[in-house]
C-alpha positions in Angstrom: -14.1 44.7 -15.0 -15.8 41.3 -14.5 -19.1 41.4 -12.8 -20.8 38.4 -11.2 -24.4 38.7 -10.1 -26.2 36.2 -8.0 -29.9 35.7 -7.6 -32.4 33.3 -6.2 -31.7 33.3 -2.5 -34.5 33.5 0.1 -36.2 31.8 3.0 -37.3 28.2 2.8 -38.3 25.5 5.2 -36.1 22.5 5.9 -36.5 19.9 3.2 -37.3 22.5 0.6 -35.5 23.6 -2.5 -33.9 26.8 -3.9 -32.1 27.5 -7.1 -29.3 30.1 -7.2 -28.1 31.6 -10.4 -24.9 33.5 -11.2 -24.7 35.7 -14.3 -21.3 36.5 -15.8 -18.1 34.6 -16.0 -15.3 37.0 -17.2 -14.1 34.4 -19.6 -13.1 32.3 -16.6 -12.2 28.6 -16.7 -13.8 27.5 -13.5 -17.0 28.7 -11.7 -17.6 28.0 -8.1 -20.1 28.5 -5.3 -19.0 29.2 -1.8 -21.0 30.1 1.4 -20.3 31.9 4.6 -22.4 31.5 7.7 -22.2 34.1 10.6 -19.1 33.7 12.6 -17.6 31.1 10.2 -15.1 31.1 7.4 -16.1 31.1 3.8 -16.4 27.5 2.7 -16.4 25.7 -0.7 -19.8 24.3 -1.9 -19.3 23.3 -5.5 -17.4 24.1 -8.7 -17.7 23.4 -12.4 -15.2 23.6 -15.2 -16.8 25.6 -18.0 -15.2 23.6 -20.9 -15.6 20.0 -19.6 -18.5 20.3 -17.1 -16.4 18.5 -14.6 -17.9 19.1 -11.1 -16.9 18.7 -7.5 -18.9 19.1 -4.4 -18.3 19.5 -0.7 -19.2 16.4 1.3 -21.8 18.3 3.2 -23.9 19.0 0.1 -23.1 15.9 -2.1 -26.2 14.3 -3.3 -28.4 17.3 -2.4 -26.9 20.2 -4.5 -26.2 20.2 -8.2 -24.1 22.8 -10.1 -24.8 23.4 -13.7 -23.8 25.9 -16.4 -25.1 27.4 -19.6 -22.2 28.8 -21.5 -24.4 30.4 -24.1 -26.2 32.4 -21.4 -23.0 32.8 -19.4 -24.7 31.5 -16.3 -24.0 29.0 -13.6 -26.8 27.6 -11.4 -26.8 25.9 -8.0 -29.9 23.7 -7.5 -30.2 23.0 -3.8 -32.6 20.3 -2.6 -33.3 18.8 0.8 -32.1 21.9 2.4 -31.1 21.9 6.1 -30.9 24.7 8.7 -27.1 24.3 8.6 -27.2 25.3 4.9 -28.1 28.8 6.1 -25.5 31.2 4.8 -24.7 33.9 2.3 -23.9 32.2 -0.9 -21.3 33.6 -3.3 -20.5 32.9 -6.9 -16.9 33.0 -7.9 -14.9 32.7 -11.1 -11.3 31.7 -11.6 -8.7 30.1 -13.8 -7.4 27.3 -11.6 -9.4 24.2 -10.8 -9.5 24.3 -7.1 -11.8 24.4 -4.0 -9.8 27.1 -2.3 -11.5 30.5 -2.2 -8.3 32.4 -2.3 -7.6 31.1 -5.8 -10.7 32.5 -7.3 -10.3 35.9 -9.0 -13.8 37.3 -9.2 -16.7 37.3 -6.7 -20.3 38.2 -6.7 -22.0 40.2 -4.0 -23.6 37.2 -2.3 -27.2 36.1 -1.8 -28.7 35.1 1.5 -30.2 31.6 1.9 -32.1 31.0 5.1 -33.4 27.5 6.0 -35.9 27.4 8.9 -36.4 24.3 11.0 
């Protein structure tokens, strides 16, 4: 049973920074971060390929968020800078075997961590 555990969420003022971390990978090929705001669908944020470090970002976070990995520690981090109130959501870590931005293609999910950005 693969377990993904997120940490690092919290409350921050607009313009501030937070760093999320996800422990565990299940031997997956791709790790992703998604988020879900109240009343909205889960949306793609960023993904990284564990073997090549190839990354992709949603347009809404490009230039502000950075996804990184540490294969030795089996962790994937999401550094979030210049946070905006619209970044408020529950953030989920996901692991899969297909390079994609589609949530439905990821096989394993963490429990989520709340990020709240105040204006």
